[in-house]
N, C-alpha and C positions, 0 to 999 in steps of 0.2 A: 542419520534422520534427515539431514539437509538434502541428500541425494534422492530420498523418497519424494520429497517435495519438488525437486526438479524434474524427476520422471512424471509426476502427476501434472505439473504444468505443461510439460511437452506433450503428454497424451491429450490433455484437454485442448490444447491448440491444434493438434493434428486432427481430432475429431471434429472440432469446430470448423475446420477449413473444409472438411468433407461436406459438412452441413451447410456451408455458407450459401446464403442466398444472394440476390442481386446486390451489387455494390452501392446502388443508390437507395436502397431500401433502408428504412429506419432500423438501427442496430442497437437494441436496448441493453445487451449484455456486454460487460467489459471486464476482462480479466488482465491483471498487470503484475508483473514482477519488478521489484525495485532492489537495488543494491547501492552501497555507499558507506559512509562512516557515521558513527553516533558519538556523542559526548554526554558524559554523566559525571558531574562534579569535575574532578581534574583528570579523569580517565577518558580514553577513547577506544573504540572498538568497530569492527566491521559488522554491517547488518545486511540480512537478506530477507525480504518481505514479499508477501503476495496479497493481493486484494481483488476483490470482485465487486462490481457495482451493476445495478439494474436501473436503468433510466426510467424514471416515472413521468418525465417530460423532457423537452429539449434542453431545459437549464437545471433540472434537479435529478439526483440519482441517490439511491440508498444501497448500502453495501456493508461489507465486513472486511477485516484485515487480519493477518497473522504475520508475525515477525520474529526472527531469531538474531540475536546479537552475540558476537563472540570476540574476545580480546582482553583488554584490561578489565573489563566487567562483562558478565554473561547474564543474559536475561531472554525471556520470551514475552511478547506482547500480543495481545489480540482485542478485538472489540467491534463495535458496530459504528457505521459512519453515515453521515449525510454529506452530499457533495453538490455545490453550486458551481456551475459552469457558465462563462460568458466570453464574448469576443470570439476569437478564433483559436482557442486552446487554453485560455486561462481558467483555473479552478481554485476553489477553496473547500476544504474538507474539514469536518469536525465531527466529534462524537465521543462517547464513553467507552472505556475498555479496562483491562487489567494489564498489569506488568508483574511478571513472576520472576524474582531475583534468584537465580540458581544458587549462588553461594550462600545466601542467607536463608534459603528455603521459605521466602516471604512473598506473598501476593498483595499487591497495592492497587487501588483504584487510580485510573488516569483519565485525563481528558485530552484528546488529541486535536491539535491544530496544524493544518497542513496547507501549503500553498504550492501550486505547480504550474507548469505550462507544458502543453503537448503538442508536437507537430505530427500531422496525420497524413498517412499515405495509404489510401484504400482503408482497409480494415485495421491496419497497424498504426500504433502511436509510439512515440519516443519523447522523452524530455526530462528536465530537471525537476526536482522536488525538494522542499524544505519542510521540516516537521518539528513541532515541539509537543512532547508528552509532558503535561502538567500533572505531576505525581502528588498523591495526598499527603505524603510526608514532607513536601516542600521542595524536594531535590528533583528538578525537572530533567528530562533526557531530551537531547536535541539530535536531529539527523539532517544530513544533506546527502543527496544521491541522484540517481539517474534511473528512470523507469522505462520499461518496454511493455506495451500492452496490445491487446488484440480484442476487437469487437465484432460480435456476431448477432 
């Protein structure tokens, strides 16, 4: 299933490159892939996620995320997000979602808080990101990783 996600991301990036407008034009769409490590209780695991944002202004964007975590614990997480951006690459993201714990076959509500910084080169962006998923059962999941994104 992870390979399907990678193929979809690659296809979307290729298509958006073909449709790319002037570099200086406002680019409201942003698609990013993130990877890194996650911690839940005393366990850790690798994560791979994707998010999409649509900029409603120069400093605010709305979007969604999907993430898979595999290792000492396995889960899937998804939700909707709002992102505030300022300076030359700082961002803070927040929003509701769900975490599906594969081993327990249990879905729990989460509230995601995320901070990051992105360096931009044309339509591309790269940078670190840290995330806290505050889970309804009181056991939060934390992530640290790196993201690569593309705007069009």
